[in-house]
C-alpha positions in Angstrom: -9.8 2.0 -28.6 -10.2 2.2 -24.9 -13.5 2.0 -23.2 -13.4 4.4 -20.3 -15.2 5.2 -17.0 -15.2 8.4 -14.9 -12.3 9.3 -12.6 -11.3 12.2 -10.3 -11.4 15.5 -12.2 -7.7 16.1 -11.5 -7.0 13.3 -14.0 -8.5 15.1 -16.9 -9.3 12.8 -19.7 -8.7 9.6 -17.6 -11.3 7.3 -16.2 -12.0 5.4 -13.0 -14.1 2.3 -13.0 -15.7 1.6 -9.7 -17.4 -1.6 -8.8 -17.8 -4.8 -10.7 -20.8 -6.3 -12.5 -19.5 -9.7 -11.3 -17.1 -10.4 -8.5 -13.9 -10.2 -10.5 -12.2 -12.8 -8.4 -14.9 -15.4 -9.0 -14.6 -18.4 -11.2 -16.7 -18.7 -14.4 -20.4 -19.3 -13.7 -23.5 -20.1 -15.7 -23.3 -16.5 -17.0 -19.7 -17.0 -18.2 -19.5 -20.2 -20.3 -15.7 -20.4 -20.5 -14.2 -23.3 -18.7 -11.2 -23.0 -16.4 -8.7 -25.0 -18.5 -5.0 -24.9 -17.8 -4.6 -21.8 -20.0 -7.6 -20.1 -18.5 -7.3 -17.0 -16.3 -9.7 -18.7 -13.9 -7.6 -21.9 -13.5 -6.3 -22.5 -10.1 -2.7 -21.6 -9.8 -2.7 -19.4 -12.9 -2.1 -16.3 -10.7 1.5 -17.1 -10.1 2.8 -14.5 -12.6 1.0 -11.8 -10.6 3.0 -12.8 -7.5 6.2 -13.1 -9.6 5.9 -9.5 -10.8 5.1 -8.2 -7.4 8.3 -9.9 -6.2 10.2 -8.3 -9.1 9.1 -4.8 -8.0 10.2 -5.5 -4.5 13.5 -6.7 -5.8 13.9 -3.5 -7.9 13.1 -1.4 -4.8 16.0 -3.1 -3.0 18.5 -1.8 -5.5 20.2 1.3 -4.0 19.2 4.4 -5.8 16.5 2.7 -8.0 13.6 4.4 -6.3 13.5 8.2 -6.6 13.7 9.7 -3.2 10.8 12.1 -3.6 8.3 9.5 -5.0 6.7 7.2 -2.6 7.1 3.5 -3.5 3.4 2.7 -3.0 2.7 4.6 -6.2 4.7 2.0 -8.2 2.9 -0.9 -6.6 -0.5 0.7 -7.4 0.4 1.4 -11.0 1.9 -2.1 -11.5 -1.1 -3.9 -10.1 -3.7 -1.7 -11.7 -2.1 -2.3 -15.1 -2.1 -6.0 -14.7 -5.7 -6.0 -13.5 -6.9 -3.8 -16.4 -5.0 -5.9 -18.9 -6.6 -9.1 -17.6 -10.1 -7.6 -17.4 -9.7 -6.3 -21.0 -9.3 -9.9 -22.1 -11.7 -11.7 -19.8 -14.4 -9.0 -19.7 -15.3 -10.2 -16.2 -15.7 -7.3 -13.8 -15.3 -3.6 -14.6 -11.8 -2.3 -15.1 -10.0 0.1 -12.7 -9.5 2.7 -15.4 -10.2 1.4 -18.8 -10.6 -1.7 -21.0 -8.9 -1.9 -24.4 -10.7 -3.6 -27.2 -9.6 -7.1 -28.1 -10.3 -8.5 -31.5 -10.4 -12.3 -31.4 -9.2 -14.5 -28.6 -6.2 -13.3 -26.6 -4.1 -14.6 -23.7 -4.9 -12.8 -20.5 -1.6 -14.0 -19.0 0.4 -12.5 -21.8 -1.5 -9.3 -21.4 -0.8 -9.1 -17.7 2.9 -10.0 -18.2 3.5 -7.4 -20.9 1.6 -4.7 -18.9 3.7 -5.4 -15.8 6.9 -5.4 -17.8 6.1 -2.1 -19.5 5.1 -0.4 -16.2 8.3 -1.4 -14.5 10.6 -0.4 -17.4 8.7 2.9 -17.6 9.1 3.6 -13.9 12.6 2.2 -13.6 14.4 2.4 -16.9 17.7 1.7 -15.2 16.3 -1.7 -14.1 15.0 -2.7 -17.5 17.2 -5.8 -17.7 15.5 -7.2 -14.6 12.1 -6.7 -16.1 13.2 -8.0 -19.5 14.5 -11.2 -17.9 11.3 -11.7 -16.0 9.2 -11.1 -19.1 11.1 -13.7 -21.0 10.6 -16.2 -18.3 6.8 -15.5 -18.0 6.1 -15.4 -21.7 8.1 -18.6 -22.4 5.3 -20.5 -20.6 2.6 -19.3 -23.0 2.2 -21.1 -26.3 3.1 -19.1 -29.4 0.3 -17.9 -31.6 -2.2 -15.1 -32.3 -3.7 -15.3 -28.8 -0.3 -14.7 -27.2 0.4 -11.8 -29.7 -2.9 -10.2 -29.1 -2.4 -10.4 -25.3 1.0 -8.8 -25.6 -0.6 -6.0 -27.6 -3.3 -5.5 -24.9 -0.7 -5.3 -22.2 1.3 -2.7 -24.1 -1.7 -0.5 -24.6 -2.8 -0.7 -21.0 0.6 0.1 -19.6 1.2 3.0 -22.0 -2.1 4.6 -21.2 -1.9 4.2 -17.5 1.7 5.5 -17.3 0.6 8.5 -19.4 -2.3 9.2 -17.0 -0.2 9.0 -13.9 2.5 11.2 -15.4 0.2 14.1 -14.6 -0.5 13.2 -11.0 1.9 15.7 -9.5 4.3 13.2 -8.1 7.2 14.6 -10.2 7.0 18.0 -8.6 9.7 19.1 -6.3 8.5 18.8 -2.7 8.5 22.1 -0.9 11.0 22.6 1.9 9.7 22.2 5.4 9.9 25.1 7.9 9.5 24.0 11.5 7.0 25.9 13.7 7.6 27.4 17.1 4.5 26.5 19.0 4.0 23.7 21.5 3.6 20.5 19.5 5.0 21.8 16.2 7.0 19.2 14.4 10.8 19.5 14.6 13.6 17.6 12.9 14.5 14.6 15.0 17.7 13.2 16.4 20.1 11.6 16.0 20.8 12.9 12.4 18.0 15.5 12.1 17.0 14.6 8.5 14.7 16.8 6.5 11.1 15.7 6.5 10.1 13.5 3.5 7.2 13.6 1.1 6.1 17.0 2.1 4.0 17.2 -1.1 2.6 13.7 -1.2 -0.8 14.6 0.3 -1.4 16.8 -2.8 -0.8 14.3 -5.6 -3.8 12.9 -7.4 -5.2 9.8 -5.6 -5.9 6.5 -7.3 -9.5 6.1 -6.1 -10.2 8.8 -3.5 -11.6 12.1 -4.6 -8.8 13.9 -2.7 -6.0 13.3 -0.2 -8.0 14.9 2.5 -11.1 12.7 2.1 -10.3 10.6 5.1 -8.3 13.2 7.1 -8.8 12.4 10.8 -10.0 15.1 13.2 -7.4 17.1 15.0 -5.6 15.4 17.9 -5.9 16.8 21.4 -3.6 19.8 22.1 -0.2 18.6 23.2 -0.6 20.6 26.4 -3.7 18.7 27.4 -3.9 16.1 30.1 -5.0 13.4 27.6 -1.9 14.0 25.4 0.5 14.0 28.3 -1.0 10.7 29.6 -0.6 9.2 26.2 3.0 10.5 25.8 3.9 9.0 29.2 3.0 5.6 27.9 5.2 6.0 24.9 8.0 7.4 27.1 7.9 4.3 29.3 7.3 1.6 26.6 9.2 3.2 23.8 12.6 4.0 25.4 15.6 2.0 24.1 16.4 0.8 27.7 12.7 0.4 28.8 12.1 -2.0 31.7 8.3 -1.9 31.3 8.3 -3.2 27.7 8.1 -7.0 27.6 10.6 -9.1 25.6 7.8 -9.8 23.0 6.9 -6.2 22.7 10.6 -5.4 22.1 10.7 -8.1 19.4 7.6 -6.7 17.8 9.0 -3.2 17.8 12.1 -4.3 16.1 10.4 -6.7 13.7 7.9 -4.3 12.2 10.6 -1.6 11.9 12.8 -3.9 9.9 11.3 -3.4 6.4 8.8 -1.0 4.7 5.4 -1.8 6.0 3.8 -1.8 2.5 6.3 -4.4 1.4 5.4 -6.6 4.4 1.8 -6.5 3.5 2.4 -7.3 -0.2 4.5 -10.3 0.9 1.6 -11.4 3.1 -0.7 -11.2 0.0 1.9 -13.2 -2.0 1.8 -16.0 0.6 -1.9 -16.1 0.7 -2.4 -16.1 -3.1 0.3 -18.8 -3.5 -1.1 -21.0 -0.7 -4.6 -20.8 -2.1 -3.5 -21.4 -5.7 -5.2 -18.2 -6.8 -6.3 -17.8 -10.4 -4.9 -15.1 -12.7 -8.2 -13.2 -12.4 -8.3 -13.6 -8.7 -4.7 -12.6 -8.0 -4.8 -9.6 -10.3 -7.9 -8.4 -8.5 -6.6 -8.9 -5.0 -3.3 -7.2 -5.6 -4.9 -4.3 -7.5 -7.3 -3.7 -4.6 -4.5 -4.0 -2.0 -2.1 -1.7 -3.7 -4.6 0.9 -4.8 -5.6 1.1 -1.2 -2.0 1.4 0.0 -1.3 4.0 -2.6 -4.2 6.1 -1.5 -3.4 5.5 2.2 0.1 7.0 1.6 -1.5 10.1 0.1 -4.1 10.4 2.9 -1.4 9.9 5.6 0.8 12.6 4.3 -2.1 15.0 3.7 -2.9 14.6 7.5 0.7 14.6 8.7 1.6 17.9 7.0 -1.8 19.4 7.8 -1.4 18.9 11.6 2.4 18.9 11.8 2.5 17.2 15.2 5.9 16.7 16.8 7.3 13.3 17.4 7.4 11.8 21.0 11.2 12.2 21.1 10.9 15.9 20.7 8.3 16.3 23.4 10.2 14.1 25.8 13.7 15.5 25.2 13.0 19.2 24.5 9.6 20.0 25.8 10.7 21.8 29.0 10.0 25.3 27.6 6.4 24.2 27.1 6.0 22.7 30.5 7.0 19.1 29.8 9.3 17.3 32.2 12.3 17.1 29.8 14.4 14.0 29.7 17.3 14.8 27.5 18.8 11.3 27.8 15.8 9.6 26.4 16.2 7.6 23.2 13.6 5.6 21.3 14.0 1.9 20.6 14.3 2.6 16.8 15.3 5.8 15.0 12.4 8.1 14.4 11.0 8.4 10.9 11.5 11.8 9.3 7.9 13.1 9.1 5.3 14.4 11.5 3.8 12.0 14.1 0.0 12.2 13.5 -1.4 9.9 12.2 0.6 6.8 12.4 1.8 5.3 9.1 2.1 1.7 10.2 -1.4 1.8 11.6 -2.8 3.3 8.4 -1.1 1.0 6.0 -1.8 -2.1 8.1 -5.5 -1.5 8.6 -6.0 -0.7 4.9 -4.2 -3.9 4.0 -6.1 -6.0 6.6 -9.4 -4.6 5.4 -8.7 -5.7 1.8 -7.2 -9.0 2.6 -9.9 -10.0 5.0 -12.5 -9.2 2.4 -11.0 -11.4 -0.2 -9.5 -14.2 1.8 -11.7 -14.2 4.9 -11.5 -12.7 8.3 -10.3 -15.7 10.2 -7.3 -16.8 8.2 -4.0 -17.5 10.0 -1.2 -15.2 9.0 2.5 -15.6 9.2 4.6 -12.5 8.5 8.2 -12.7 7.6 10.9 -10.1 7.1 13.6 -10.0 4.4 15.6 -7.9 6.7 15.4 -10.4 9.5 15.9 -13.8 7.8 14.3 -16.7 9.7 12.2 -14.5 11.9 8.4 -14.6 11.6 5.4 -13.5 13.6 2.2 -15.5 13.6 -1.4 -14.3 14.0 -4.9 -15.8 14.0 -6.1 -13.3 11.4 -5.2 -10.2 9.3 -6.5 -7.7 11.8 -4.5 -9.2 14.7 -1.4 -8.8 12.5 -2.4 -5.2 11.7 -3.0 -4.4 15.4 0.4 -5.6 16.4 2.0 -3.6 13.5 0.2 -0.5 14.8 1.2 -1.0 18.5 4.7 -1.9 17.5 5.3 1.8 16.8 4.5 2.7 20.4 6.9 0.0 21.6 9.5 1.5 19.2 9.0 5.0 20.7 7.7 6.4 17.4 4.1 7.3 18.2 1.5 8.0 20.8 -1.9 6.2 21.1 -3.5 9.2 19.4 -1.3 8.7 16.3 -2.1 5.0 16.3 -5.9 5.2 16.5 -6.1 8.0 13.9 -3.9 5.9 11.5 -6.1 2.9 12.0 -9.3 4.8 11.2 -7.8 6.4 8.1 -6.4 3.2 6.7 -9.6 1.1 7.4 -11.7 3.8 5.9 -9.7 4.0 2.8 -9.5 0.3 2.4 -13.2 -0.1 2.7 -13.8 2.8 0.3 -11.5 1.3 -2.3 -13.2 -2.1 -1.8 -16.7 -0.6 -2.2 -15.8 1.2 -5.4 -13.7 -1.7 -6.7 -16.2 -4.4 -6.0 -19.5 -3.3 -4.5 -20.8 -6.9 -4.3 -17.9 -7.9 -2.1 -18.0 -4.7 0.0 -21.7 -5.3 0.6 -20.9 -8.6 2.2 -17.9 -7.3 4.2 -18.2 -6.0 7.7 -16.4 -2.7 8.2 -13.6 -3.1 10.7 -13.9 -1.5 14.2 -10.9 0.5 15.2 
């Protein structure tokens, strides 16, 4: 029997737990007499399986055709990490769950619960990759002693995954995205060269959020008209810095533009979290909490970004620069951006949104002055180093101007949206921690 808490009305019958009676990442205290033994979910280093499953999802996403083209990958991260977290909390009873807590009769293994929940989520979302998840489950469960505690944990994980998958099956993500019809006014989004792909995720702003009340909850205000002096000034910066043959962009800016374009930004931030959790020897409870907060934030940021993108439908810089003559822009038909333009409207910037949401969460859990090294699977051996999470997020955001993808208006709107969503998720996920976290300035 699941003990539930209230959730957005669109998830009828589901429940959203917000906040935590105790910081869910904390070690046992005088109020929790359990000791952090080697088998304890509070033992240092016991969070490795959470990192392992996060890596497994990234590996699955790297298989061509595994991810449905119309479903944003952040949804899978959010479901995976929420299931692991609720499975762990069901066993430890420390902190409130994200959605629900299933009853546990007798002692149970929190690790087994998390492993089984992760496995069942991945096989449910990616049945064609079941062998990968099966192999990972065998590896993880082999480290847990046989017995009733292990069996009970497995049963908990199965229940959590099944219920969470059933809840999210009604979130609207399976609906066919509506076709996009370009407008004819100055600034209306148009398909972009060189291949003019159809815009993606046209319906994503309408799916049920994970924590937000609606996709529009953090919708930024409208950008200035593209015919305004402010917009033209901002566009001129992108035209200069973002051109493939730019002579005003520095070598380091070029490197940043290419680096942050090399892999999905939500994958990059999950890998940053992996490194931090591993380096700190995070406990199972701690790792499950951090990754749940991170990926629920990124999942809702994707929804908020696409809500705003298709609400405002602002053209990309390459359209304004190349084809804006009929609207009074000094057209430059030979202009190309440093990297190919993403197939969706420009405002707000996605790298800015995802990065500031991630930095908000990771700074809260790990501290605001932690050095960060970011790598890229697509660029082996290349890394970027930063003094803290927000410095990394700032470069990720600016890199899209260097790459010719966005204007400064897109960037700043994305930062505000992502930071707002990250803080909102943190506040609802763990009000104690949020109360002691300074909201980021963007």
